[in-house]
N, C-alpha and C positions, 0 to 999 in steps of 0.2 A: 452437450446440450445446455442451453442457457438457463432454463428454469431449474433443471435438476441440480445444478451446482449451488443453488440457494444464495447466490452472491448478493442479491438485493436485500434479503433478510439480514445477512451478515453485515452489510453496509449500514442499514438502519440501526441494527443492534449496536453498532459502533458510534451512533449519535449523529449521522449525517442527515441532512434535510433533503428529501427526494424531489425531483422535478415531477411534472405531471406524468411524463412517460415512465419514469422510475416507479411512480405510485401504481400505475397499471401493472407493471412487471412485479412489483411487490405483492399486489393482491393475488396474482397468479401463483407466486411462490408460496405465499401463506396458505392458499388453498391446497396446493400440492402437499405441503408439510402436514396440514391438518387431516386431509383425506387419507393420505398414505399412513399416517400414524393411527388413524381410526381402524385400519385393518388389523392393527396389533393391539387395539384397546382391550380385547378380551383374551389376549395372549395366544390366540389361535388364528393365524392368518389364513383365511380361506380364499381359494381361487375365485369364488364368486364375488367376494369383496374386492379383490384386486381388479377384476374385470369391471366391476361397477365404478371403482375409482377412475379407471382409464376412461370409461364412457362419460362420467360426469365431468372429468377434467376436459375432455374433448368438447363437450357441449358448452362448458362455461368459459374455457380459455381459447379454444380453437387449436390447441396443441395436442399432438399425439405423443403418448408415453408408452413405453414397453412395460411388461410385467416387472422386469428387472429394475427399471428406474423407480417404479412405485415401491417395490420391496426395499430398495436401497434407501429411499427417502423415509420409509417407515422405521428403519433401524439405523439411521445415520449417526455418525459420531458427534454430530452437532449437539445432540441431546445430552452428551456428557458434560458440556460446558454450562448449559442451562436447560431447565425443563421447557417443554413445548409451550406451555401456557405463558411463560416469560417472553419467549420470542413473539408469540401472538399478541400479547399485551403491548409490547414496545412497537410492534409493526402496526397494530390497529390504531394507535394514536396518529399515524400518518395517513390512514385510509379514511374515506368517507363512509357514512353509515350504509349506503347501498352496497359497497364492496364487502363490508363486514357481514351484512345480512345475507348476501349471496354466498359467502363462505359457510355461514351457519345452515342455510337451506341445502347447500350441496352436501354438507356433513350429514344432515338428516337423511338424505337419499342413500348415502353409503351405509349408514347404520341400519337402515331397513332392508338392505340388499340380501341378507340371508334369512329373512322372514322371522327373525326373533331378535329381541333387544334385551341384552343382559343388563344387570345392575351396573356393571363396570362401564358399559357403553353409555348408559344414562349419565353416570358420573363424569365420563370423559366429555360428553356433549355439554353438560352444565359448566364444566371447567372452561371449555373453549368459548362458550357464549359469554361467560363472565370475563374472560380475557379480551374478548371482542367488545366488551362494554355495551352490550345490547340490552335493551329493556324488554320486559314481557310484551309491552304494547308494540314495539318494533317487530318482535318475532311473530306476533299475530297479525301484522300488517295494518295495525291501527294508527301507527305513527311512523314517520320516516326520519 
């Protein structure tokens, strides 16, 4: 599957300048990475979270993902080379604000999927929003 191999993120991390089509693909890959990793943010991957990730990814990207693909993306070896927020930071520099905001809002949906939000999930969200370089006004819909 094209998105699940995270090739666009790896290409950007290597310093390449993406085309418009590659930026769209990059936004999808970053969303997959962030949402999948969110399922492991509290160290307890719950099935309801995986299902929510699949649902949110389908809604935002139009792509279908299996439980396995989400779980693999959550625990990928890619994070051994650099932490997720580093990948997000480098990728976000190539994305427009609306793509970054879409990723943050999708993450919020996933975090709320199990009806409780842990301190670790809040920390994860704040880390990702910081890496996406979003302002509080952008998050609240006051500025784009």
